[in-house]
Backbone and ligand atoms as CSV (ligand in chain L), in Angstrom:
chain,resi,resn,atom,element,x,y,z
A,1,SER,N,N,0.884,-1.174,-0.025
A,1,SER,CA,C,-0.038,0.013,-0.045
A,1,SER,C,C,0.849,1.253,-0.048
A,2,ASN,N,N,0.247,2.462,-0.298
A,2,ASN,CA,C,1.004,3.712,-0.238
A,2,ASN,C,C,1.562,3.963,1.177
A,3,GLN,N,N,0.833,3.545,2.164
A,3,GLN,CA,C,1.301,3.747,3.477
A,3,GLN,C,C,2.568,2.917,3.723
A,4,ASP,N,N,2.587,1.765,3.286
A,4,ASP,CA,C,3.852,0.856,3.467
A,4,ASP,C,C,5.050,1.500,2.759
A,5,LEU,N,N,4.732,1.981,1.520
A,5,LEU,CA,C,5.751,2.580,0.732
A,5,LEU,C,C,6.415,3.792,1.363
A,6,ASP,N,N,5.548,4.660,2.004
A,6,ASP,CA,C,5.865,5.816,2.753
A,6,ASP,C,C,6.736,5.473,3.982
A,7,LYS,N,N,6.238,4.377,4.708
A,7,LYS,CA,C,6.845,3.919,5.911
A,7,LYS,C,C,8.326,3.411,5.527
A,8,ASN,N,N,8.378,2.663,4.502
A,8,ASN,CA,C,9.650,2.014,4.083
A,8,ASN,C,C,10.724,3.159,3.565
A,9,GLU,N,N,10.098,4.105,2.902
A,9,GLU,CA,C,10.848,5.344,2.505
A,9,GLU,C,C,11.603,6.074,3.701
A,10,ARG,N,N,10.682,6.207,4.703
A,10,ARG,CA,C,11.188,6.899,6.008
A,10,ARG,C,C,12.229,6.020,6.729
A,11,LEU,N,N,12.007,4.715,6.742
A,11,LEU,CA,C,12.966,3.874,7.330
A,11,LEU,C,C,14.270,3.837,6.669
A,12,LEU,N,N,14.222,3.956,5.314
A,12,LEU,CA,C,15.447,3.914,4.457
A,12,LEU,C,C,16.280,5.141,4.806
A,13,LYS,N,N,15.453,6.334,4.855
A,13,LYS,CA,C,16.049,7.602,5.138
A,13,LYS,C,C,16.836,7.667,6.440
A,14,ILE,N,N,16.291,6.945,7.388
A,14,ILE,CA,C,16.909,6.797,8.813
A,14,ILE,C,C,18.219,6.101,8.600
A,15,CYS,N,N,18.166,4.940,7.927
A,15,CYS,CA,C,19.327,4.070,7.567
A,15,CYS,C,C,20.469,5.001,7.092
A,16,GLU,N,N,20.085,5.857,6.000
A,16,GLU,CA,C,21.030,6.588,5.198
A,16,GLU,C,C,21.654,7.623,6.168
A,17,LEU,N,N,20.825,8.287,6.897
A,17,LEU,CA,C,21.223,9.321,7.888
A,17,LEU,C,C,22.289,8.762,8.738
A,18,LEU,N,N,22.038,7.629,9.331
A,18,LEU,CA,C,22.975,6.970,10.393
A,18,LEU,C,C,24.139,6.549,9.673
A,19,ASP,N,N,23.995,5.919,8.564
A,19,ASP,CA,C,25.219,5.518,7.840
A,19,ASP,C,C,26.129,6.550,7.399
A,20,LYS,N,N,25.536,7.742,7.089
A,20,LYS,CA,C,26.295,8.801,6.341
A,20,LYS,C,C,26.998,9.520,7.609
A,21,ASN,N,N,26.353,9.730,8.698
A,21,ASN,CA,C,26.845,10.528,9.754
A,21,ASN,C,C,27.827,9.910,10.814
A,22,ILE,N,N,27.683,8.644,11.031
A,22,ILE,CA,C,28.420,7.872,12.020
A,22,ILE,C,C,29.355,6.981,11.313
A,23,THR,N,N,30.622,7.335,11.304
A,23,THR,CA,C,31.665,6.765,10.480
A,23,THR,C,C,31.872,5.209,10.707
A,24,TYR,N,N,31.651,4.832,11.991
A,24,TYR,CA,C,31.778,3.447,12.293
A,24,TYR,C,C,30.479,2.643,12.180
A,25,TYR,N,N,29.365,3.261,11.689
A,25,TYR,CA,C,28.081,2.583,11.356
A,25,TYR,C,C,28.290,2.021,9.868
A,26,ASN,N,N,28.597,0.845,9.495
A,26,ASN,CA,C,28.910,0.577,8.101
A,26,ASN,C,C,27.967,-0.313,7.462
A,27,TRP,N,N,26.919,-0.948,8.207
A,27,TRP,CA,C,25.760,-1.587,7.649
A,27,TRP,C,C,24.598,-1.172,8.612
A,28,VAL,N,N,23.539,-0.558,8.042
A,28,VAL,CA,C,22.504,-0.163,8.956
A,28,VAL,C,C,21.125,-0.634,8.349
A,29,GLY,N,N,20.470,-1.467,9.161
A,29,GLY,CA,C,19.221,-1.942,8.596
A,29,GLY,C,C,18.179,-2.304,9.727
A,30,PHE,N,N,16.961,-2.672,9.261
A,30,PHE,CA,C,15.871,-2.968,10.072
A,30,PHE,C,C,15.428,-4.403,9.743
A,31,TYR,N,N,15.115,-5.227,10.795
A,31,TYR,CA,C,14.429,-6.444,10.608
A,31,TYR,C,C,13.105,-6.253,11.485
A,32,PHE,N,N,12.076,-6.954,10.775
A,32,PHE,CA,C,10.846,-6.917,11.566
A,32,PHE,C,C,10.244,-8.294,11.698
A,33,ARG,N,N,9.410,-8.568,12.654
A,33,ARG,CA,C,8.758,-9.829,12.913
A,33,ARG,C,C,7.807,-10.036,11.729
A,34,ASN,N,N,7.793,-11.291,11.226
A,34,ASN,CA,C,6.884,-11.554,10.123
A,34,ASN,C,C,5.540,-12.083,10.642
A,35,GLY,N,N,4.614,-11.134,10.843
A,35,GLY,CA,C,3.311,-11.425,11.398
A,35,GLY,C,C,3.437,-12.179,12.694
A,36,GLU,N,N,2.646,-13.376,12.858
A,36,GLU,CA,C,2.733,-14.158,14.055
A,36,GLU,C,C,3.857,-15.244,13.952
A,37,LYS,N,N,4.544,-15.251,12.858
A,37,LYS,CA,C,5.585,-16.250,12.736
A,37,LYS,C,C,6.790,-15.973,13.610
A,38,GLU,N,N,7.510,-16.903,13.979
A,38,GLU,CA,C,8.663,-16.795,14.838
A,38,GLU,C,C,9.894,-16.569,13.938
A,39,GLU,N,N,9.837,-15.524,13.101
A,39,GLU,CA,C,10.959,-15.267,12.246
A,39,GLU,C,C,10.915,-13.747,11.982
A,40,LEU,N,N,12.260,-13.241,11.635
A,40,LEU,CA,C,12.389,-11.800,11.191
A,40,LEU,C,C,12.581,-11.800,9.759
A,41,LEU,N,N,12.072,-10.696,9.107
A,41,LEU,CA,C,12.299,-10.346,7.759
A,41,LEU,C,C,13.026,-8.986,7.578
A,42,LEU,N,N,14.017,-9.031,6.677
A,42,LEU,CA,C,14.822,-7.881,6.533
A,42,LEU,C,C,13.930,-6.800,5.987
A,43,GLY,N,N,14.132,-5.587,6.576
A,43,GLY,CA,C,13.417,-4.315,5.976
A,43,GLY,C,C,14.342,-3.496,5.272
A,44,PRO,N,N,14.091,-2.076,5.255
A,44,PRO,CA,C,15.119,-1.181,4.577
A,44,PRO,C,C,16.424,-1.265,5.176
A,45,TYR,N,N,17.444,-1.155,4.349
A,45,TYR,CA,C,18.844,-1.125,4.808
A,45,TYR,C,C,19.740,-0.451,3.988
A,46,VAL,N,N,20.917,-0.080,4.455
A,46,VAL,CA,C,21.941,0.593,3.655
A,46,VAL,C,C,23.219,-0.214,3.936
A,47,GLY,N,N,24.043,-0.646,2.839
A,47,GLY,CA,C,25.220,-1.355,3.056
A,47,GLY,C,C,25.223,-2.605,2.160
A,48,ALA,N,N,26.222,-3.393,2.315
A,48,ALA,CA,C,26.331,-4.590,1.381
A,48,ALA,C,C,25.040,-5.472,1.450
A,49,PRO,N,N,24.565,-5.930,0.291
A,49,PRO,CA,C,23.464,-6.836,0.241
A,49,PRO,C,C,23.693,-8.009,1.165
A,50,THR,N,N,22.716,-8.579,1.798
A,50,THR,CA,C,22.924,-9.657,2.577
A,50,THR,C,C,21.982,-10.946,2.097
A,51,ASP,N,N,22.419,-12.095,2.284
A,51,ASP,CA,C,21.640,-13.214,1.975
A,51,ASP,C,C,20.597,-13.566,3.150
A,52,HIS,N,N,20.744,-12.929,4.216
A,52,HIS,CA,C,20.057,-13.207,5.354
A,52,HIS,C,C,18.806,-12.289,5.515
A,53,THR,N,N,17.800,-12.618,4.540
A,53,THR,CA,C,16.543,-11.803,4.536
A,53,THR,C,C,15.531,-12.304,5.369
A,54,VAL,N,N,15.782,-13.631,5.696
A,54,VAL,CA,C,14.757,-14.260,6.815
A,54,VAL,C,C,15.568,-14.872,7.903
A,55,ILE,N,N,15.324,-14.526,9.079
A,55,ILE,CA,C,16.203,-15.070,10.333
A,55,ILE,C,C,15.167,-15.549,11.342
A,56,PRO,N,N,15.260,-16.882,11.548
A,56,PRO,CA,C,14.359,-17.530,12.523
A,56,PRO,C,C,14.705,-17.036,13.935
A,57,PHE,N,N,13.708,-16.885,14.772
A,57,PHE,CA,C,13.937,-16.434,16.186
A,57,PHE,C,C,14.924,-17.362,16.916
A,58,GLY,N,N,15.856,-16.843,17.583
A,58,GLY,CA,C,16.877,-17.500,18.288
A,58,GLY,C,C,18.155,-17.737,17.459
A,59,LYS,N,N,18.179,-17.479,16.215
A,59,LYS,CA,C,19.335,-17.618,15.320
A,59,LYS,C,C,20.029,-16.358,15.165
A,60,GLY,N,N,21.401,-16.242,15.351
A,60,GLY,CA,C,22.329,-15.084,15.233
A,60,GLY,C,C,21.794,-14.149,16.306
A,61,ILE,N,N,22.582,-12.995,16.123
A,61,ILE,CA,C,22.407,-11.861,17.127
A,61,ILE,C,C,20.946,-11.316,16.944
A,62,CYS,N,N,20.575,-11.182,15.834
A,62,CYS,CA,C,19.207,-10.687,15.480
A,62,CYS,C,C,18.095,-11.495,16.177
A,63,GLY,N,N,18.217,-12.879,15.765
A,63,GLY,CA,C,17.330,-13.781,16.301
A,63,GLY,C,C,17.188,-13.958,17.890
A,64,GLN,N,N,18.310,-13.750,18.472
A,64,GLN,CA,C,18.514,-13.705,19.887
A,64,GLN,C,C,17.775,-12.556,20.553
A,65,VAL,N,N,17.878,-11.331,19.866
A,65,VAL,CA,C,17.227,-10.129,20.411
A,65,VAL,C,C,15.756,-10.315,20.248
A,66,ALA,N,N,15.381,-10.908,19.173
A,66,ALA,CA,C,13.822,-11.196,18.976
A,66,ALA,C,C,13.318,-11.837,20.118
A,67,VAL,N,N,14.074,-12.789,20.858
A,67,VAL,CA,C,13.634,-13.522,22.009
A,67,VAL,C,C,13.893,-12.820,23.312
A,68,SER,N,N,15.075,-12.112,23.455
A,68,SER,CA,C,15.442,-11.622,24.687
A,68,SER,C,C,14.808,-10.254,25.041
A,69,ASN,N,N,14.472,-9.521,23.909
A,69,ASN,CA,C,13.885,-8.243,24.172
A,69,ASN,C,C,14.950,-7.239,24.647
A,70,GLU,N,N,16.218,-7.558,24.594
A,70,GLU,CA,C,17.285,-6.628,25.011
A,70,GLU,C,C,18.293,-6.267,23.958
A,71,ASN,N,N,18.963,-5.162,24.213
A,71,ASN,CA,C,20.035,-4.768,23.409
A,71,ASN,C,C,21.028,-5.814,23.372
A,72,PHE,N,N,21.781,-5.980,22.252
A,72,PHE,CA,C,22.861,-6.942,22.196
A,72,PHE,C,C,24.081,-6.282,21.521
A,73,VAL,N,N,25.084,-6.036,22.229
A,73,VAL,CA,C,26.306,-5.358,21.750
A,73,VAL,C,C,27.402,-6.484,21.729
A,74,VAL,N,N,27.900,-6.628,20.484
A,74,VAL,CA,C,29.050,-7.581,20.177
A,74,VAL,C,C,30.183,-6.799,19.782
A,75,PRO,N,N,31.270,-6.702,20.706
A,75,PRO,CA,C,32.455,-5.917,20.405
A,75,PRO,C,C,33.390,-6.602,19.462
A,76,ASP,N,N,33.285,-8.002,19.375
A,76,ASP,CA,C,34.178,-8.833,18.493
A,76,ASP,C,C,33.264,-10.041,17.981
A,77,VAL,N,N,32.879,-9.808,16.650
A,77,VAL,CA,C,31.931,-10.942,16.214
A,77,VAL,C,C,32.685,-12.307,16.130
A,78,ALA,N,N,34.045,-12.227,15.933
A,78,ALA,CA,C,34.923,-13.585,15.842
A,78,ALA,C,C,34.836,-14.366,17.025
A,79,ALA,N,N,34.462,-13.558,18.260
A,79,ALA,CA,C,34.545,-14.291,19.494
A,79,ALA,C,C,33.205,-14.751,19.932
A,80,GLN,N,N,32.166,-14.552,19.000
A,80,GLN,CA,C,30.902,-14.776,19.414
A,80,GLN,C,C,30.197,-16.085,18.808
A,81,ASP,N,N,29.630,-16.836,19.512
A,81,ASP,CA,C,28.976,-17.973,18.908
A,81,ASP,C,C,27.424,-17.666,18.701
A,82,ASN,N,N,26.834,-18.388,17.852
A,82,ASN,CA,C,25.467,-17.948,17.338
A,82,ASN,C,C,25.527,-16.577,16.786
A,83,TYR,N,N,26.444,-16.513,15.877
A,83,TYR,CA,C,26.537,-15.255,15.033
A,83,TYR,C,C,26.344,-15.662,13.522
A,84,ILE,N,N,25.603,-14.746,12.881
A,84,ILE,CA,C,25.402,-15.130,11.429
A,84,ILE,C,C,26.314,-14.032,10.640
A,85,ALA,N,N,27.364,-14.420,10.069
A,85,ALA,CA,C,28.129,-13.630,9.280
A,85,ALA,C,C,27.591,-13.117,7.962
A,86,CYS,N,N,27.565,-11.844,7.733
A,86,CYS,CA,C,27.041,-11.334,6.470
A,86,CYS,C,C,28.189,-10.923,5.692
A,87,SER,N,N,29.135,-10.352,6.112
A,87,SER,CA,C,30.324,-9.777,5.344
A,87,SER,C,C,31.655,-9.980,6.152
A,88,ILE,N,N,32.616,-10.412,5.545
A,88,ILE,CA,C,33.978,-10.620,6.189
A,88,ILE,C,C,34.531,-9.337,6.766
A,89,THR,N,N,34.164,-8.233,6.299
A,89,THR,CA,C,34.668,-6.955,6.859
A,89,THR,C,C,34.126,-6.550,8.194
A,90,VAL,N,N,33.082,-7.177,8.543
A,90,VAL,CA,C,32.444,-6.713,9.831
A,90,VAL,C,C,33.134,-7.235,10.996
A,91,LYS,N,N,33.363,-6.396,11.980
A,91,LYS,CA,C,34.244,-6.654,13.214
A,91,LYS,C,C,33.353,-6.675,14.457
A,92,ALA,N,N,32.205,-5.860,14.445
A,92,ALA,CA,C,31.359,-5.669,15.565
A,92,ALA,C,C,29.864,-5.485,15.169
A,93,GLU,N,N,29.076,-5.553,16.150
A,93,GLU,CA,C,27.497,-5.466,15.831
A,93,GLU,C,C,26.862,-5.010,16.977
A,94,ILE,N,N,25.746,-4.296,16.823
A,94,ILE,CA,C,24.773,-3.768,17.759
A,94,ILE,C,C,23.455,-3.968,17.233
A,95,VAL,N,N,22.553,-4.649,18.137
A,95,VAL,CA,C,21.119,-4.799,17.686
A,95,VAL,C,C,20.295,-4.292,18.926
A,96,VAL,N,N,19.437,-3.400,18.557
A,96,VAL,CA,C,18.366,-2.789,19.617
A,96,VAL,C,C,16.989,-2.993,19.141
A,97,PRO,N,N,16.206,-3.556,20.091
A,97,PRO,CA,C,14.813,-3.964,19.737
A,97,PRO,C,C,13.881,-2.691,19.572
A,98,ILE,N,N,12.922,-2.731,18.808
A,98,ILE,CA,C,11.919,-1.804,18.725
A,98,ILE,C,C,10.510,-2.315,19.350
A,99,PHE,N,N,10.032,-1.431,20.281
A,99,PHE,CA,C,8.747,-1.825,20.922
A,99,PHE,C,C,7.535,-0.912,20.600
A,100,VAL,N,N,6.471,-1.731,20.244
A,100,VAL,CA,C,5.261,-0.958,19.956
A,100,VAL,C,C,4.267,-1.594,20.962
A,101,ASN,N,N,3.595,-0.590,21.811
A,101,ASN,CA,C,2.735,-1.001,22.970
A,101,ASN,C,C,3.364,-2.131,23.717
A,102,GLY,N,N,4.627,-2.038,24.047
A,102,GLY,CA,C,5.486,-2.951,24.880
A,102,GLY,C,C,5.864,-4.347,24.216
A,103,GLU,N,N,5.439,-4.399,22.869
A,103,GLU,CA,C,5.784,-5.733,22.084
A,103,GLU,C,C,6.985,-5.424,21.323
A,104,ASN,N,N,7.833,-6.368,21.358
A,104,ASN,CA,C,9.026,-6.438,20.429
A,104,ASN,C,C,8.626,-6.865,19.052
A,105,ILE,N,N,8.725,-5.733,18.166
A,105,ILE,CA,C,8.076,-5.987,16.720
A,105,ILE,C,C,9.230,-5.923,15.722
A,106,GLY,N,N,10.404,-5.760,16.239
A,106,GLY,CA,C,11.558,-5.673,15.160
A,106,GLY,C,C,12.877,-5.045,15.960
A,107,GLN,N,N,13.590,-4.578,15.020
A,107,GLN,CA,C,15.058,-4.119,15.657
A,107,GLN,C,C,15.727,-3.308,14.641
A,108,ILE,N,N,16.686,-2.491,15.117
A,108,ILE,CA,C,17.689,-1.961,14.249
A,108,ILE,C,C,18.945,-2.684,14.463
A,109,ASP,N,N,19.619,-3.031,13.311
A,109,ASP,CA,C,20.770,-3.850,13.354
A,109,ASP,C,C,21.917,-2.974,12.711
A,110,ILE,N,N,23.150,-2.828,13.397
A,110,ILE,CA,C,24.240,-2.127,12.851
A,110,ILE,C,C,25.445,-2.930,12.938
A,111,ASP,N,N,26.091,-2.985,11.795
A,111,ASP,CA,C,27.468,-3.708,11.598
A,111,ASP,C,C,28.495,-2.630,11.668
A,112,SER,N,N,29.712,-2.880,12.250
A,112,SER,CA,C,30.834,-2.060,12.111
A,112,SER,C,C,32.046,-2.761,11.602
A,113,ASN,N,N,32.858,-2.113,10.819
A,113,ASN,CA,C,34.138,-2.589,10.355
A,113,ASN,C,C,35.174,-2.329,11.212
A,114,THR,N,N,34.933,-1.550,12.438
A,114,THR,CA,C,35.864,-1.123,13.320
A,114,THR,C,C,35.779,-2.102,14.530
A,115,PRO,N,N,36.773,-2.582,15.137
A,115,PRO,CA,C,36.639,-3.421,16.282
A,115,PRO,C,C,36.184,-2.642,17.545
A,116,ASP,N,N,35.301,-3.206,18.312
A,116,ASP,CA,C,34.778,-2.764,19.697
A,116,ASP,C,C,34.412,-1.156,19.538
A,117,PRO,N,N,33.575,-0.753,18.745
A,117,PRO,CA,C,33.313,0.704,18.547
A,117,PRO,C,C,32.128,1.219,19.426
A,118,PHE,N,N,31.248,0.333,19.835
A,118,PHE,CA,C,29.998,0.719,20.400
A,118,PHE,C,C,30.038,1.010,21.976
A,119,THR,N,N,29.517,2.110,22.361
A,119,THR,CA,C,29.508,2.548,23.800
A,119,THR,C,C,27.993,2.507,24.211
A,120,GLU,N,N,27.954,2.758,25.491
A,120,GLU,CA,C,26.511,3.020,25.981
A,120,GLU,C,C,25.915,4.163,25.279
A,121,LEU,N,N,26.555,5.227,24.911
A,121,LEU,CA,C,26.057,6.242,24.145
A,121,LEU,C,C,25.301,5.850,23.005
A,122,ASP,N,N,25.949,4.789,22.191
A,122,ASP,CA,C,25.308,4.235,20.974
A,122,ASP,C,C,23.986,3.591,21.383
A,123,GLU,N,N,23.970,2.766,22.522
A,123,GLU,CA,C,22.800,2.215,23.032
A,123,GLU,C,C,21.659,3.042,23.331
A,124,ARG,N,N,21.973,4.229,24.014
A,124,ARG,CA,C,20.989,5.287,24.475
A,124,ARG,C,C,20.462,5.914,23.214
A,125,PHE,N,N,21.395,6.240,22.262
A,125,PHE,CA,C,20.944,7.001,20.994
A,125,PHE,C,C,20.127,6.040,20.144
A,126,LEU,N,N,20.466,4.799,20.061
A,126,LEU,CA,C,19.681,3.888,19.229
A,126,LEU,C,C,18.340,3.515,19.813
A,127,GLU,N,N,18.302,3.503,21.154
A,127,GLU,CA,C,16.976,3.384,21.864
A,127,GLU,C,C,16.066,4.444,21.497
A,128,PHE,N,N,16.646,5.626,21.542
A,128,PHE,CA,C,15.909,6.946,20.963
A,128,PHE,C,C,15.390,6.770,19.638
A,129,VAL,N,N,16.305,6.376,18.698
A,129,VAL,CA,C,15.932,6.189,17.366
A,129,VAL,C,C,14.714,5.130,17.281
A,130,CYS,N,N,14.931,4.037,17.910
A,130,CYS,CA,C,13.868,2.953,17.897
A,130,CYS,C,C,12.491,3.505,18.413
A,131,ALA,N,N,12.596,4.242,19.419
A,131,ALA,CA,C,11.378,4.806,20.015
A,131,ALA,C,C,10.646,5.814,19.051
A,132,GLN,N,N,11.524,6.533,18.267
A,132,GLN,CA,C,10.872,7.436,17.235
A,132,GLN,C,C,10.376,6.541,16.007
A,133,VAL,N,N,11.081,5.448,15.715
A,133,VAL,CA,C,10.673,4.547,14.600
A,133,VAL,C,C,9.368,3.919,14.989
A,134,ALA,N,N,9.093,3.560,16.299
A,134,ALA,CA,C,7.895,2.956,16.760
A,134,ALA,C,C,6.675,3.835,16.530
A,135,THR,N,N,6.964,5.242,16.340
A,135,THR,CA,C,5.676,6.081,16.233
A,135,THR,C,C,5.305,6.200,14.756
A,136,ILE,N,N,6.172,5.811,13.916
A,136,ILE,CA,C,5.869,5.854,12.383
A,136,ILE,C,C,5.235,4.505,11.852
A,137,LEU,N,N,5.428,3.436,12.723
A,137,LEU,CA,C,4.891,2.038,12.220
A,137,LEU,C,C,3.458,1.843,12.316
L,1,SME,N1,N,24.916,-10.620,11.936
L,1,SME,C1,C,23.487,-10.893,12.146
L,1,SME,C2,C,22.832,-11.076,10.774
L,1,SME,C3,C,22.430,-9.973,10.065
L,1,SME,S1,S,23.566,-9.187,9.270
L,1,SME,O1,O,24.386,-8.522,10.215
L,1,SME,C4,C,22.976,-8.020,8.258
L,1,SME,C5,C,23.181,-11.899,13.210
L,1,SME,O2,O,24.174,-12.581,13.626
L,1,SME,O3,O,21.967,-12.054,13.539
């Protein structure tokens, strides 16, 4: 629908803004729960194309956040088990859930080519971004 198009354009703009302005954000994208299914679908993103357009709950960092409802910061992806590699250039990852009416409906996922770049400031900032995103969904 037109509304979905508008929504996806807005989400893509957010990805572009984050990717452009924060040097250590090198892949920025959204995953959303696929209806009542226990899987995530890739939404708008900026960065290298990924094969992982569908991620089952529990799988990888993203799938774990779908279940835990908590931020997941990975300072070194090589040291992480249950991690799904998308690109060999990626060194670190942060995933922050998006809540609508208290329900975890998706997440923002950011990969970095810089080792251990994410601080609590990134977490607070991305929580704010996710809260804003929740209002346009
Ligand atoms: N690394 C993620 C998969 C998504 S890609 O980063 C785009 C994970 O382990 O869930």
